[in-house]
N, C-alpha and C positions, 0 to 999 in steps of 0.2 A: 663787083664786088671782089677784094682780096681773100684769097681760101681762108686763113687765122679768122676775120671778121664774119663771115660767114659761116662759122663751125660755130662761133662766138654766140651770134642771132639763132643759129638753131637749139645749143644750149640753153640758152636765155628762155626759146620759147619750147621748150619740153619742163623746164622747171616752174616755169607758171600754170601747166596744164596739171601738174604734178600738186600744186597747191592746189589752186583752184580744184579738183576732184572732189566728188564725196567722200573719199574715204579719207582724204588729208582735213576735210572739213569737220569729220567726224572725230578724227585724232585731237586737231587742232581744240575741238571742246573740251573733250574729255581729260585733254592735260590742265585746264583751264580752273582755274580755283574756286569751288564754290559757296557760295555766301552762305553763312549759320543759319539754322532753321531761323524764324522769328519767334520770337517771345509774346506772349500774350497776358493782357489784361482782362479778369473778364468780373463783375461782380458775381457775388455769391446768387442773389436771387435770379438774375440773368442767366446764371449755370443753369439752376435749377430750372427755369423754363427750356432752355437748350437741349436739355437732358429731355424732359418730359416728350417734349416734342421728336424729337432720337428715336425714342421708346416707342411713342406709336406710328415713327415710317419702319419702324424694324430697324433701324441702325445704330451701330455701336458708337459712342462719341467718348474715346480715349480723353485720358485727364490732360487735355494739351495743356489747359490753363498754367503758365510760368506762376502767377497770384493770380489770387485769388480774393476779393477785395471783401468789405464786411461789415456791419456795424456802422455806417456811417447816415448820413440822414436820408440819404438816397436807397439807403439799402437797409431795409430793418431788420433783416436775417442778423442774428446773435454770430460773432465769431466763431467758428471751432476752430479746435489744435492746426495749425497748419495755414490756416488765411490770414491775412494782411487789414488791418485795422485802418480803414477809410475814416479819415477827417475833414472840415468843412470849417474848423475853426484853429487856432493858431496854438492855443492855451491848451486844448486836453491834447494835444500831439507834443507838446511841452514836458505836460506832466511825464508821458509816458517815456520821454528820454531820460527826465530825473530819475525814473523809479530804477534807470538800469535794463530794463526792458529791450533783450536783443533779438532783432530783425528788420522785418522791413513795412513800412507804414506808406498810406499816399493821402498828400493833404492834398484835395479838392477846392480850391479856394475860387471862389465863384461872386457873382454881382445876384445872389441871391438871398431869401432869408435866414438859412442856415448859415452862413459867414455874419461874424458879427458887425456893426456898422464901419467900425474905426478900422477894420481890417479891408472892409469893402472900398471905404479910401481911400486908403492906402496898401492896393497891393502888392506892390513891390519890395515896401518894407521887410510885409511878412513872408513874402515868400524867399527873401534875404533869409530871414533870423529863422526860418522851418529847415532853410539848405546848411544851417551854420551847428543845426542840434547834434550834428554826428560830432562835434569839438566835444559835447556834454557826453554822449553815447557813442564812440567809436564803432560801435558791432550795428550802431541804429541806418538805416539805408533808408532815406525819403525820395519816393516819386512824388513829381512835385506837378500839378493838373490844372493849371491857371487857365479861366475862363474870362474873358471881356467882354463889353460891347463899347464900339463896334469892332467886330470880329477882326477888320485891320489892328489891331493895335494889342491883338494876342500873342506876336511873337515877341513883341517889347517884354514881354511877362516873361514868357519862356527863357529868352537872354539873359533874363536877371537871374532864374532861378540853374540855369547854366553856368553863369559869371559865380555865383556864389557857392557853385559846389554839390546840386544837387546830386543824389546818384543816378536819378531819372526824371525825363522831364514826357510829359505826353500833349503832343499839341493835337488840342482838342479840332480836329479839325473836320467833322463831321457835319459841320452845317455846311460843309460843299461836297458831301456826298451825293453822287447823280450828275455832278456838274463837273465831269471830266477836265474841262481846260479850267477851269475856277479851281480845281479841287488841283489839280499837277502844279500851275503858277504858286500857288498857297501851297503847299507845303515842300517845293523847290526852295521855296523863298526864306521859309522857317530853317530847314538842314544846314541852308549855306549862313545864316545869321547864326543860330546856335553852335555850327561848328567855327566860327570866326573867335569864339573865347572860349571855348570847350571841344579838345577833341575826345575825350574818355567818357565823357555822357552819353545814356544810352538815352536814346529819343524814338518816340511811340507816337505814333500815329492814331487818329480815333475816327472807327467805323460804326456806322449804328444803321442797325434793320430799318427805320423808321424814323431818322430823322435826316435833314428837313422834311421831305414825306417818306412816306411808303416808298421804300428800294426794291431793285429787281436785287436778284444774285448776279448778276453780270455787272449791272451798276458797282458792287462792292467788290468784283473781280479788277474793275479797270481801275479800283482807286486804288484798292491792292497793290494790284502792280503800279502801278505809278509811283505809290510808296517808298517801295524797294528800290527799285529802280534810283529815287532822290536820295537811297541812304536811308533811309526810315530803319531801325532795326527792331522795331513790334510794334504791339497794334493792343489797343484797347475796343472791345468787342462789345458792343450795347444790343439790348435787346429789350430794349424796355418799353412801355407805354408811354407815349410824352403829353398823352390827353389827347382830346377832343380832335386837334388839328389834323393828325394820323391817326389814321384810320384803317387799321388793318381788318382783313378780312377774314374768313373760317378759310379760304385755301391758302392764305397766307401763316394762318397759326392762330389765327385772333390776335388778344391784345399782346402788340410786343412781337409781332410779325415774327415767331419762331423760325416759321419754315423757310421764311428764307435767309437765316442765317445758319439754318442745316446746310440748306442747297451750297451755301457759299459754301461751307466748311466742306462738305462732298466734294465740290468742283478744284478747291487747293488743294484736295489729296490727303485733308485732316482725317475724314471719317471716311467708315468702310462695311463690309461685312452687312450690306440689304440684304 
């Protein structure tokens, strides 16, 4: 081998060794941009449940929630200052916009009795109307959280919310919690579809302590990680008793499984001070 070629080969080998060294890897990781901290939406009654469980555990639950939903049919607690009202019907949400109210509101349109029948029959129409309320009240930011059955149709309503200009959309992915392959596939598909029509909208994903069944904290951590890798920017964390089909034990914190939620929040670094 010619001397110059041999020298070049040695130099290349040295460069590869430096790049592959732990110090170089650490420097590369340190210089790579960090993702912003996730946003959090939590209903006020769920948050109260988590706070009581944290206190019972001797832990400190910091004010981690970006938005605290309140006052909806699924949350009977009245709204306190600084909280975000939840609407399951378009008409009262429109009244809010017409009143000149400034802030964020949640439009939780679902196939349940809390949403009027005309809206259940034409969810896309009312999702778009809700997103367009910002034209009436430019200071109003609407988070739209559609759910529809079968669940494979959820994404199409999320896309409508994005296309019509909602401030944020919650992908109600909690039906797949505890099924990592199913959850990962669904959330990736949702993010891709939403981003095709809106590059700026905030995308949240649903996590629940006991939906579709009682979860382990490890289940939620796995789904949390998959969602962040897919491009999710935040989460709607549910800690609610979803009826007799989900049975939370005393070890899990009783109704709502708040102990699962507290363990999950500890494991992702949001709770400390035990």
